[in-house]
BAFI-3210 file (N, C-alpha, C; in Angstrom, 3 decimals, decimal comma, padded with zeros to 6 digits):
// residues 286
n [1|2|3|4|5|6|7|8|9|10|11|12|13|14|15|16|17|18|19|20|21|22|23|24|25|26|27|28|29|30|31|32|33|34|35|36|37|38|39|40|41|42|43|44|45|46|47|48|49|50|51|52|53|54|55|56|57|58|59|60|61|62|63|64|65|66|67|68|69|70|71|72|73|74|75|76|77|78|79|80|81|82|83|84|85|86|87|88|89|90|91|92|93|94|95|96|97|98|99|100|101|102|103|104|105|106|107|108|109|110|111|112|113|114|115|116|117|118|119|120|121|122|123|124|125|126|127|128|129|130|131|132|133|134|135|136|137|138|139|140|141|142|143|144|145|146|147|148|149|150|151|152|153|154|155|156|157|158|159|160|161|162|163|164|165|166|167|168|169|170|171|172|173|174|175|176|177|178|179|180|181|182|183|184|185|186|187|188|189|190|191|192|193|194|195|196|197|198|199|200|201|202|203|204|205|206|207|208|209|210|211|212|213|214|215|216|217|218|219|220|221|222|223|224|225|226|227|228|229|230|231|232|233|234|235|236|237|238|239|240|241|242|243|244|245|246|247|248|249|250|251|252|253|254|255|256|257|258|259|260|261|262|263|264|265|266|267|268|269|270|271|272|273|274|275|276|277|278|279|280|281|282|283|284|285|286]
n.u [-013,420|-013,685|-011,451|-009,507|-010,509|-009,635|-006,908|-006,094|-007,137|-005,330|-002,854|-003,103|-003,352|-000,811|000,688|-000,300|000,679|003,660|003,671|003,055|004,509|006,996|006,227|006,195|008,625|010,414|012,956|014,521|017,180|020,389|022,180|024,523|023,844|024,974|025,679|027,078|026,596|024,138|022,274|020,661|017,551|016,460|014,071|014,386|013,609|013,675|014,450|013,585|016,175|019,552|022,699|023,707|021,601|019,793|019,118|016,777|016,609|014,229|012,358|010,361|007,242|006,039|004,663|005,868|007,329|005,357|002,013|-000,736|-002,140|-000,342|000,255|002,295|003,802|006,422|007,843|009,016|006,558|004,488|004,768|003,484|000,680|001,173|003,917|004,775|003,511|004,780|007,625|007,099|006,339|008,630|010,504|009,560|009,978|012,376|014,335|016,318|014,967|015,277|013,612|013,806|014,058|013,854|012,690|012,160|014,685|015,351|013,641|011,122|008,956|006,563|005,837|004,740|001,994|-000,590|-000,050|001,713|004,381|005,688|006,430|007,985|010,748|014,189|016,048|015,035|014,990|014,204|015,853|018,559|019,260|017,819|018,972|021,290|020,738|019,605|022,001|023,564|021,999|022,509|025,276|024,895|023,629|025,293|027,249|026,156|026,361|024,350|023,720|024,145|026,500|026,654|024,037|021,887|019,067|016,935|013,851|011,019|008,343|006,078|007,124|009,625|009,817|010,490|013,144|014,306|014,638|016,291|018,498|019,180|020,612|023,225|024,668|024,200|023,895|026,018|027,564|030,226|030,838|028,729|027,776|026,526|027,855|028,971|027,145|023,550|021,954|019,438|016,439|013,428|010,388|007,566|004,859|006,097|007,160|007,871|009,059|011,086|014,018|016,322|016,352|015,494|016,432|019,841|019,141|020,061|019,604|022,088|021,975|019,413|015,883|012,746|009,589|006,450|003,269|000,450|-002,287|-004,408|-003,354|-003,837|-002,032|000,612|001,993|001,237|001,605|003,826|005,844|005,796|006,680|009,203|010,286|010,271|012,263|014,734|015,149|015,935|017,985|019,898|019,401|018,666|015,624|012,301|008,771|005,238|001,905|-001,031|-004,247|-006,641|-005,813|-005,038|-002,936|-000,698|-001,913|-001,495|-001,885|-002,950|-005,275|-009,194|-010,444|-008,785|-008,293|-010,794|-011,636|-011,572|-009,442|-007,137|-006,826|-006,570|-004,119|-002,348|-002,129|-000,832|001,382|002,876|003,434|004,946|006,956|008,221|009,067|010,998|012,958|013,663|014,906|016,916|018,326|019,482|021,549|025,041]
n.v [-011,025|-010,255|-011,183|-009,535|-006,976|-007,697|-007,620|-005,030|-003,471|-004,389|-003,585|-000,952|-000,297|-001,165|000,858|003,017|002,345|002,525|005,288|006,365|005,400|006,516|009,461|009,606|009,111|011,606|013,189|015,798|018,017|019,862|022,402|024,302|027,271|027,741|030,619|031,374|032,161|031,479|029,040|026,405|024,716|021,443|019,094|015,435|012,759|009,441|006,065|002,987|000,181|-000,671|000,916|003,392|005,952|007,663|011,140|014,016|017,461|019,417|022,418|024,607|026,892|029,972|030,131|028,870|025,857|024,841|023,673|025,498|025,510|025,597|027,140|028,473|026,658|025,367|022,778|019,135|018,111|019,570|020,101|020,835|019,232|018,492|018,748|016,663|014,363|014,484|014,170|011,516|010,258|010,301|009,056|006,270|005,637|004,990|007,214|009,523|012,386|015,726|018,397|021,694|024,411|027,574|029,865|029,823|029,850|032,552|034,126|034,345|031,978|031,404|032,101|033,456|035,652|035,417|037,316|039,002|039,601|041,702|042,792|041,375|040,411|041,308|039,467|036,830|036,335|034,473|034,771|035,855|034,570|032,323|030,211|029,561|028,187|026,087|024,952|024,496|022,619|020,488|019,940|019,055|016,564|015,296|014,722|012,661|009,230|007,455|008,658|009,012|010,755|011,650|011,534|013,584|015,666|018,487|020,103|022,023|023,990|026,719|029,630|028,308|026,580|028,744|029,452|027,019|027,319|029,609|028,503|026,264|027,642|028,522|030,562|030,489|031,631|030,807|028,713|027,816|027,936|025,749|022,125|019,026|017,397|018,881|020,343|019,882|017,083|017,267|019,236|019,998|022,196|023,264|024,849|027,492|031,224|033,080|035,332|036,622|038,791|037,546|035,352|036,357|037,282|035,602|032,879|029,907|026,443|024,222|021,721|018,899|020,048|020,193|021,808|021,814|023,219|025,239|025,323|027,261|029,017|031,298|032,977|033,451|033,771|031,326|031,713|033,330|031,754|029,455|030,776|031,489|028,912|028,102|029,615|029,363|026,930|027,491|028,677|026,396|024,793|022,134|021,510|020,769|021,015|021,091|021,747|022,167|022,046|023,861|023,582|024,786|027,213|025,799|023,111|020,497|020,694|018,617|019,023|019,177|021,291|022,097|019,577|019,071|020,034|018,838|019,109|019,938|017,297|015,611|016,743|016,734|013,787|013,231|015,001|013,630|011,132|012,097|013,457|010,998|009,660|011,268|012,197|009,279|008,796|010,552|010,692|007,975|005,398|005,813]
n.w [-010,897|-008,465|-007,260|-008,329|-007,136|-004,784|-005,016|-005,728|-003,677|-001,739|-002,766|-002,721|-000,160|000,791|-000,550|000,849|003,501|003,143|002,425|004,573|006,449|005,496|005,995|008,701|009,275|008,512|009,113|011,048|009,821|009,797|008,123|006,401|004,405|001,158|001,024|002,890|005,314|006,838|008,662|007,751|008,039|007,451|006,039|005,961|003,954|003,889|002,052|002,508|002,880|002,456|000,989|-001,532|-002,597|-005,274|-005,015|-004,131|-003,834|-002,472|-003,089|-001,527|-002,090|-002,132|000,336|002,172|003,998|005,756|007,455|007,111|009,304|011,312|013,298|014,561|015,411|014,222|012,309|011,815|012,314|011,593|008,844|005,538|004,189|001,516|000,980|002,741|001,336|-001,115|-000,304|000,766|-001,619|-002,846|-001,333|-001,139|-003,671|-003,680|-003,318|-001,665|-000,242|000,364|001,984|001,999|004,325|003,292|004,369|007,226|008,929|008,294|009,539|008,815|009,014|008,518|005,809|002,925|001,562|-001,029|-003,748|-002,663|-003,572|-004,499|-002,202|-000,573|001,588|000,653|001,427|001,321|-001,335|-004,580|-006,637|-005,911|-003,617|-002,588|-004,625|-003,407|-001,170|-002,271|-003,406|-001,083|000,318|-001,785|-001,332|001,366|000,882|-000,579|001,187|002,553|003,456|002,435|-000,137|-003,417|-004,797|-007,271|-008,347|-008,067|-008,013|-008,223|-007,060|-007,316|-006,302|-007,471|-006,052|-005,355|-007,549|-009,315|-008,023|-009,006|-011,575|-011,944|-010,302|-011,894|-014,091|-016,415|-015,036|-012,611|-009,374|-006,598|-007,272|-009,217|-012,826|-013,486|-014,198|-014,865|-013,690|-011,549|-010,491|-009,969|-011,376|-012,664|-013,028|-011,851|-012,306|-010,675|-011,799|-011,939|-011,604|-014,345|-015,398|-014,254|-013,612|-013,634|-015,126|-017,712|-020,906|-022,496|-021,612|-020,313|-019,329|-017,445|-017,199|-017,791|-017,925|-016,663|-017,099|-015,476|-016,193|-015,133|-016,920|-016,520|-014,485|-011,960|-010,600|-011,878|-015,308|-017,631|-020,361|-020,273|-019,237|-021,313|-023,595|-022,494|-022,169|-024,542|-025,713|-024,080|-025,156|-028,031|-027,582|-026,933|-024,614|-022,916|-022,245|-021,222|-021,450|-020,208|-020,672|-018,513|-019,372|-017,816|-015,272|-012,142|-010,433|-007,912|-008,083|-007,200|-004,723|-002,274|-000,955|-000,359|-001,659|-004,151|-005,247|-005,928|-008,235|-011,399|-013,523|-011,818|-010,363|-012,229|-013,299|-011,296|-010,834|-013,398|-013,108|-011,165|-012,459|-014,471|-013,155|-011,834|-014,358|-015,250|-013,481|-012,914|-015,319|-015,687|-013,413|-013,225|-012,498|-013,862]
ca.u [-013,583|-013,595|-010,050|-008,727|-010,689|-008,710|-005,492|-006,031|-007,117|-003,965|-001,712|-003,601|-003,026|000,877|001,293|-000,460|001,717|004,843|003,619|002,726|006,076|007,811|005,827|006,433|009,945|010,779|014,124|015,138|018,513|020,606|023,027|024,859|023,529|026,175|025,718|028,250|025,993|022,697|022,345|019,328|016,946|015,872|013,321|014,611|012,842|014,695|013,753|013,958|017,292|020,883|023,458|023,483|020,526|019,693|018,337|015,985|016,122|012,857|012,172|008,902|006,748|005,822|003,781|006,893|007,056|004,625|000,726|-001,411|-002,575|001,067|-000,202|003,460|004,769|007,177|008,782|008,554|005,308|003,721|004,918|002,140|000,236|001,799|005,256|004,776|003,108|005,946|008,654|006,802|006,528|010,128|011,073|008,760|010,535|013,965|015,105|016,610|014,496|015,343|012,774|014,620|013,290|014,549|012,230|012,135|015,792|015,568|012,492|009,678|008,564|004,899|005,796|003,975|000,547|-000,758|000,003|002,913|005,622|006,747|006,487|008,894|012,121|015,456|016,817|014,431|014,692|014,274|016,752|019,830|019,467|017,409|019,858|022,465|020,267|019,760|023,231|023,650|021,110|023,407|026,155|024,770|023,116|026,441|028,030|025,970|026,586|023,348|023,434|025,069|026,780|026,525|022,589|020,949|017,942|016,262|012,303|010,428|007,045|005,939|008,469|010,547|010,083|011,394|014,387|014,919|015,002|017,756|019,743|019,524|020,893|024,552|025,218|023,416|024,667|026,114|028,205|031,078|030,655|027,968|027,679|025,619|028,733|029,551|025,663|022,478|021,905|018,439|015,840|011,832|009,587|006,015|004,158|006,939|006,874|009,031|009,219|012,369|015,126|017,536|016,348|015,592|018,085|020,017|018,845|020,253|020,066|023,242|021,349|018,120|015,146|011,392|008,470|004,893|002,763|-000,710|-002,825|-005,378|-002,531|-004,377|-000,989|001,675|001,359|001,769|001,842|005,197|006,576|005,849|007,719|010,528|010,872|010,824|013,654|015,643|015,266|016,423|019,609|020,535|019,201|017,639|014,317|011,003|007,560|004,041|000,664|-002,278|-005,351|-007,730|-005,157|-004,792|-001,841|-000,980|-002,869|-001,153|-002,461|-003,953|-006,665|-010,164|-010,564|-008,170|-008,644|-012,522|-011,544|-010,908|-008,168|-006,357|-006,577|-005,782|-002,758|-001,533|-001,876|000,099|002,790|003,827|003,884|006,012|008,255|008,856|009,946|011,992|014,354|014,027|015,786|018,171|019,206|019,710|022,971|025,804]
ca.v [-009,301|-010,038|-011,411|-008,347|-006,058|-007,836|-007,413|-003,441|-003,095|-004,721|-002,946|000,478|-000,372|-001,393|002,132|004,013|002,162|002,848|006,733|006,813|005,234|007,835|010,713|009,598|009,102|012,931|013,555|017,181|018,140|021,118|022,300|025,543|027,514|028,407|032,328|031,402|032,810|031,057|027,905|026,071|023,456|020,787|017,679|014,264|011,528|008,286|005,116|001,620|-000,540|000,198|001,309|004,710|006,423|009,100|012,110|015,106|018,553|020,013|023,606|025,151|027,920|031,305|029,893|028,166|024,279|024,406|023,569|026,676|025,192|025,255|027,979|029,226|025,646|024,952|021,640|018,083|017,470|020,771|020,205|020,831|017,683|018,490|018,624|015,307|013,665|014,279|013,319|009,961|009,640|010,033|007,860|005,380|005,111|004,734|008,406|010,326|013,712|016,788|019,617|022,809|025,470|028,668|031,278|030,118|030,548|034,155|034,764|034,122|030,528|031,472|032,347|034,802|035,368|035,705|038,791|039,538|039,202|042,994|043,208|040,249|040,755|040,874|038,212|035,498|036,320|033,312|034,979|036,156|034,207|030,627|029,095|029,273|027,322|024,667|024,316|023,923|021,267|019,620|019,513|018,340|015,351|014,467|014,356|011,868|007,876|006,908|009,260|008,604|012,064|011,901|011,596|014,504|016,179|019,317|020,096|023,403|024,563|028,102|030,348|026,991|026,372|029,984|029,227|026,043|027,844|030,395|027,364|025,569|028,521|028,227|031,657|030,523|031,800|029,463|027,672|028,414|027,122|024,593|021,263|018,041|016,561|019,425|020,858|019,054|016,327|017,641|020,066|019,870|023,161|023,186|026,216|028,600|032,244|033,184|036,704|037,273|039,450|036,358|034,417|037,171|037,359|034,269|031,898|028,412|025,317|023,530|020,178|019,189|020,824|020,197|022,471|021,478|024,464|025,312|026,213|028,313|029,550|032,599|033,663|033,506|033,624|030,312|032,093|033,733|030,523|028,683|031,653|031,432|027,635|027,900|030,698|028,669|025,461|028,047|028,848|025,292|024,500|020,579|021,983|020,212|021,735|020,557|022,661|021,393|022,888|024,147|023,325|026,262|027,188|024,817|022,189|019,376|020,611|017,626|019,563|018,865|022,521|021,927|018,060|018,729|020,402|017,645|019,414|019,767|016,292|014,997|017,335|015,976|012,360|013,289|015,219|012,505|010,443|012,566|013,379|009,856|009,121|012,455|011,636|007,884|008,864|011,576|010,309|006,675|005,202|005,521]
ca.w [-010,675|-006,630|-006,892|-009,193|-006,416|-003,498|-005,467|-005,959|-002,370|-000,808|-003,336|-002,120|001,404|000,741|-000,821|002,079|004,346|002,721|002,387|006,119|007,168|005,022|006,614|010,041|009,196|008,257|010,004|010,687|009,840|009,866|007,167|005,947|002,958|000,352|001,183|004,118|006,817|007,178|008,986|007,155|008,479|006,254|006,484|005,235|003,858|003,490|001,560|003,164|002,227|002,526|-000,226|-001,619|-003,602|-005,825|-004,027|-004,542|-003,079|-002,786|-002,575|-001,319|-002,502|-001,034|001,443|003,124|004,001|006,658|007,196|007,240|010,477|012,102|014,615|015,223|015,707|012,635|012,504|011,048|012,760|010,989|007,245|004,775|003,559|-000,072|001,168|003,245|000,177|-001,986|000,293|000,809|-002,872|-003,526|-000,553|-001,723|-004,704|-003,575|-003,446|-000,321|-000,542|001,350|001,720|002,471|004,571|003,314|005,064|008,897|009,171|008,160|010,152|008,032|008,838|008,234|004,486|002,451|001,140|-002,101|-004,177|-001,809|-004,253|-004,536|-000,651|000,185|001,610|-000,388|002,299|000,919|-002,996|-005,358|-007,635|-005,280|-002,072|-002,307|-005,182|-002,015|-000,333|-003,073|-003,421|000,272|000,302|-002,775|-000,817|002,407|000,539|-001,047|002,471|003,482|003,130|002,096|-001,101|-004,346|-005,014|-008,742|-008,709|-007,086|-008,773|-007,686|-007,566|-006,873|-006,443|-007,532|-005,920|-005,312|-009,021|-009,889|-007,625|-009,921|-012,838|-011,269|-009,987|-013,029|-015,015|-016,245|-014,452|-011,240|-007,916|-005,320|-007,837|-010,512|-013,920|-013,263|-015,103|-014,437|-012,813|-010,416|-009,772|-010,117|-012,679|-013,634|-012,171|-012,187|-011,593|-010,984|-012,104|-011,564|-012,722|-015,526|-015,948|-013,482|-014,304|-013,655|-016,386|-018,858|-021,925|-022,875|-020,441|-021,003|-018,315|-017,516|-017,178|-018,399|-017,288|-017,075|-016,295|-015,570|-016,356|-014,892|-017,972|-015,980|-013,491|-011,513|-009,882|-012,633|-016,578|-018,371|-021,820|-020,425|-019,280|-022,665|-024,503|-022,019|-022,330|-026,087|-025,779|-023,689|-026,082|-028,872|-026,887|-026,797|-023,569|-022,795|-021,489|-021,845|-020,673|-020,559|-020,037|-018,050|-019,733|-016,853|-014,087|-011,516|-009,470|-006,828|-008,790|-006,711|-003,155|-001,629|-000,096|-001,105|-002,603|-005,190|-005,775|-006,253|-009,629|-012,323|-014,129|-010,893|-010,091|-013,594|-013,513|-010,099|-011,230|-014,506|-012,634|-010,414|-013,477|-015,323|-012,284|-011,602|-015,396|-015,714|-012,770|-013,236|-016,611|-015,646|-012,085|-013,366|-012,325|-015,016]
c.u [-013,204|-012,105|-009,043|-009,057|-009,546|-007,352|-005,344|-006,187|-005,826|-002,907|-002,027|-002,848|-001,555|001,309|001,011|000,477|003,178|004,771|003,473|003,872|006,952|007,565|006,215|007,985|010,812|011,686|014,604|016,710|019,005|021,992|023,429|024,243|024,861|026,336|026,831|027,743|024,764|022,939|020,781|019,013|016,307|015,039|013,780|013,704|013,385|014,015|014,486|015,229|018,527|021,353|023,167|022,491|020,617|018,933|017,834|015,999|014,889|012,692|010,703|008,724|006,770|005,416|004,714|006,595|006,013|003,180|000,441|-001,773|-001,622|000,769|001,061|004,324|005,173|008,304|008,429|007,096|004,203|004,011|003,569|001,983|000,895|003,130|005,674|004,646|004,433|007,239|008,450|006,874|007,736|010,779|010,767|009,266|012,108|014,943|015,237|015,826|014,675|014,715|013,606|013,762|014,166|013,997|012,248|013,609|016,102|014,528|011,161|009,308|006,973|004,709|004,893|002,466|000,404|-000,790|001,149|004,208|006,530|007,013|007,312|010,388|013,210|015,950|016,059|014,204|015,063|015,463|018,112|020,055|019,156|018,288|021,048|021,801|020,065|020,935|023,819|023,037|021,976|024,631|025,897|024,317|024,366|027,487|027,612|026,113|025,721|023,019|024,452|025,414|026,688|025,067|021,767|020,297|017,540|015,033|011,898|009,025|007,027|006,924|009,696|011,058|010,899|012,823|014,986|015,270|016,203|018,845|020,230|020,314|022,367|025,353|024,547|024,540|024,663|027,033|029,078|031,123|030,049|028,031|026,848|026,606|029,092|028,170|024,736|022,323|020,670|017,666|014,461|011,320|008,520|005,467|004,864|006,477|008,219|009,273|010,309|013,327|016,253|017,424|015,756|016,745|018,042|020,064|019,085|020,555|021,192|023,119|019,894|017,166|013,672|010,574|007,209|004,160|001,041|-001,445|-003,934|-005,044|-003,302|-003,143|000,193|001,028|001,945|002,130|003,404|006,171|006,821|007,036|009,311|011,131|011,185|012,183|014,880|016,200|016,237|017,951|020,454|020,384|018,236|016,408|012,999|009,960|006,292|002,899|-000,537|-003,302|-006,259|-007,007|-004,784|-003,411|-001,751|-001,952|-002,617|-001,359|-003,365|-005,318|-007,732|-010,574|-010,125|-008,322|-010,099|-012,390|-010,793|-009,623|-007,084|-005,973|-006,028|-004,332|-001,693|-001,059|-000,575|001,420|003,699|004,045|005,174|007,408|009,250|009,840|011,031|012,961|014,522|015,253|017,058|018,875|019,532|021,400|023,804|027,341]
c.v [-009,376|-010,249|-009,908|-007,208|-006,093|-007,352|-005,909|-003,003|-003,263|-003,937|-001,540|000,544|-000,634|000,091|002,998|003,591|002,430|004,673|007,232|006,696|006,586|009,053|010,916|009,525|010,507|013,189|015,171|017,270|019,597|021,196|023,922|025,833|027,935|029,688|032,202|031,808|032,333|029,568|027,416|024,894|022,808|019,424|016,636|013,273|010,587|006,848|004,242|000,996|000,057|000,504|002,749|004,846|007,685|010,002|013,428|016,285|019,167|021,477|024,176|026,568|028,929|031,265|029,097|026,557|023,564|024,415|025,099|026,786|025,257|026,172|028,414|027,791|025,097|024,052|020,432|017,727|018,303|021,030|020,349|019,440|017,497|017,996|016,969|014,317|013,525|013,660|011,929|009,715|009,269|008,939|006,577|004,584|005,031|005,818|009,074|011,889|014,528|018,061|020,652|023,985|026,719|030,162|031,046|030,299|031,940|034,822|034,997|032,545|030,468|031,724|033,750|034,599|035,509|036,813|039,626|039,754|040,623|043,476|042,356|040,710|040,550|039,600|036,672|035,435|035,173|033,818|035,186|035,521|032,655|029,664|028,789|028,330|025,963|024,072|023,666|022,638|020,214|019,149|018,943|016,967|014,737|014,093|013,174|010,267|007,186|007,452|009,007|010,215|012,590|011,908|012,323|015,472|017,502|019,712|021,273|023,628|026,488|028,878|029,476|026,816|027,588|029,827|027,983|026,610|028,697|029,539|026,476|026,224|028,311|029,626|031,408|030,967|030,802|028,493|028,197|027,430|025,879|023,461|020,216|017,207|017,445|020,068|019,537|018,345|016,950|018,500|019,948|021,179|022,974|024,592|027,295|030,135|032,366|034,458|037,535|037,767|038,318|035,557|035,122|036,967|035,834|033,415|030,513|027,328|024,684|021,971|020,134|019,327|020,491|020,834|021,956|022,676|024,334|026,221|027,407|029,059|030,959|033,316|033,979|033,405|032,394|030,621|032,673|032,436|029,691|029,622|031,689|030,019|027,424|028,714|030,016|027,393|026,246|028,239|027,560|024,414|023,220|021,331|021,352|020,955|020,914|021,489|022,015|022,112|022,825|023,974|024,571|026,001|026,417|023,666|020,732|019,492|019,788|017,992|019,416|020,310|022,584|020,630|017,915|019,055|019,311|017,686|019,387|018,375|015,387|015,447|016,637|014,829|012,478|013,633|014,402|011,585|010,738|013,047|012,413|009,278|009,948|012,223|009,983|007,922|009,405|011,503|008,850|006,575|005,264|004,869]
c.w [-009,168|-006,409|-007,369|-007,984|-005,060|-003,788|-005,311|-004,514|-001,520|-001,540|-002,838|-000,684|001,679|000,357|000,334|003,084|004,331|002,838|003,898|006,783|006,631|005,736|008,113|010,224|009,019|009,306|009,892|010,974|009,618|008,870|006,807|004,521|002,353|000,556|002,278|005,289|007,366|007,376|008,618|008,131|007,390|006,809|005,525|005,314|003,256|003,141|002,595|002,339|002,358|000,683|-000,272|-002,704|-004,254|-004,780|-004,847|-003,589|-003,378|-002,192|-002,562|-001,863|-001,606|000,198|002,585|003,072|005,056|006,405|007,448|008,710|011,667|013,542|015,436|015,694|014,503|013,029|011,577|010,932|011,803|009,743|006,660|004,190|002,241|000,356|001,832|002,140|-000,525|-001,386|000,505|-000,265|-003,080|-002,640|-000,975|-002,969|-004,724|-003,331|-001,966|-000,844|000,718|001,179|002,573|002,989|004,582|004,135|006,754|009,204|009,274|008,749|009,709|007,901|008,446|006,721|004,337|001,665|-000,424|-002,706|-003,335|-002,250|-004,148|-003,286|000,040|000,420|000,790|-000,092|002,007|-000,877|-003,566|-006,341|-007,059|-003,994|-002,241|-003,244|-004,175|-001,384|-001,070|-003,223|-001,864|000,611|-000,563|-001,989|000,450|001,919|000,084|-000,051|003,106|002,658|002,203|000,466|-002,228|-005,026|-006,372|-009,075|-007,918|-007,855|-007,675|-008,130|-006,692|-006,965|-006,537|-006,984|-005,854|-006,646|-009,875|-009,451|-008,436|-011,021|-012,745|-011,185|-010,947|-014,259|-015,232|-015,685|-012,996|-010,102|-007,014|-006,046|-009,130|-011,632|-013,747|-014,536|-014,282|-013,393|-011,367|-009,645|-009,792|-011,466|-013,482|-012,438|-012,983|-011,516|-011,891|-010,837|-011,532|-012,353|-013,306|-016,074|-015,082|-014,517|-014,428|-014,552|-017,591|-019,769|-022,251|-021,860|-020,866|-019,421|-018,609|-017,638|-017,490|-017,356|-017,591|-016,215|-016,479|-015,074|-016,116|-016,028|-017,576|-014,714|-013,052|-010,815|-010,720|-014,310|-017,294|-019,797|-021,460|-020,293|-020,505|-023,415|-023,757|-022,202|-023,841|-026,542|-025,526|-024,488|-027,441|-028,816|-026,632|-025,497|-023,675|-021,876|-022,128|-020,732|-021,068|-019,859|-019,682|-018,458|-018,310|-015,484|-013,616|-010,805|-008,494|-007,113|-008,095|-005,072|-003,237|-001,076|-000,992|-002,071|-003,764|-005,842|-006,161|-007,848|-010,620|-012,950|-013,365|-010,771|-011,159|-013,479|-012,390|-010,391|-012,292|-014,097|-012,205|-011,582|-014,207|-014,266|-012,152|-012,914|-015,434|-014,733|-012,419|-014,382|-016,172|-014,326|-011,936|-013,112|-013,561|-014,842]
res [x|x|x|x|x|x|x|x|x|x|x|x|x|x|x|x|x|x|x|x|x|x|x|x|x|x|x|x|x|x|x|x|x|x|x|x|x|x|x|x|x|x|x|x|x|x|x|x|x|x|x|x|x|x|x|x|x|x|x|x|x|x|x|x|x|x|x|x|x|x|x|x|x|x|x|x|x|x|x|x|x|x|x|x|x|x|x|x|x|x|x|x|x|x|x|x|x|x|x|x|x|x|x|x|x|x|x|x|x|x|x|x|x|x|x|x|x|x|x|x|x|x|x|x|x|x|x|x|x|x|x|x|x|x|x|x|x|x|x|x|x|x|x|x|x|x|x|x|x|x|x|x|x|x|x|x|x|x|x|x|x|x|x|x|x|x|x|x|x|x|x|x|x|x|x|x|x|x|x|x|x|x|x|x|x|x|x|x|x|x|x|x|x|x|x|x|x|x|x|x|x|x|x|x|x|x|x|x|x|x|x|x|x|x|x|x|x|x|x|x|x|x|x|x|x|x|x|x|x|x|x|x|x|x|x|x|x|x|x|x|x|x|x|x|x|x|x|x|x|x|x|x|x|x|x|x|x|x|x|x|x|x|x|x|x|x|x|x|x|x|x|x|x|x|x|x|x|x|x|x|x|x|x|x|x|x]
***
């Protein structure tokens, strides 16, 4: 028993060390959005080792990529803990992860509060603007010598998850006639809203798409998302979804308030497992 405890302690320390190194190594980069007018800022988390890696574009939610304690200082040092942890998560598993800031370059670095959806400016729309940023991130990653250009996925949370849904549409703005070869190989959306005009009607993702839905979501409707997913599947889309009973919106926020709820803690752990398995399968070398 004691030997087993020592092994687990050493393993935990090694994982923590990898995570801390990836957090510390978040590199600030700049690249153009596919909208042709916006210079974006991004935060790059890189794995150790040479060669070309699979990669993931990360899209923040309505609060933006920065900590609520940023106090007007917006940069790699003030990224929210969730974004740092997910960036470290992917880097420690051999992926290059690029967190794209869609709000800061457009004058809204502090993000938006809960319940503000109808009041947000059109220039940060997840339906008509942010997909261009996702494809700008894709183009940037494909230009890097440490990224395999054929193995790039996209992941988003909440408003960023909504952006993923639009980005993965076969009618997505920012790309013409998208396919897994010309666009993203796969998409992952955590607790998105699914009632947007851009995904109503005959929606079909052009590449595999997974949604992780909070069953007790207090900001968006999990029932609408389930209906949306079933409709997309009926339309011939390769879409998978999983609902976490009792889990709240932002269930993977690592703060004590969210993680003290058992359903959130369980959902976070399972979401990371599913995310790793999904991208591991979809972004594997071919």
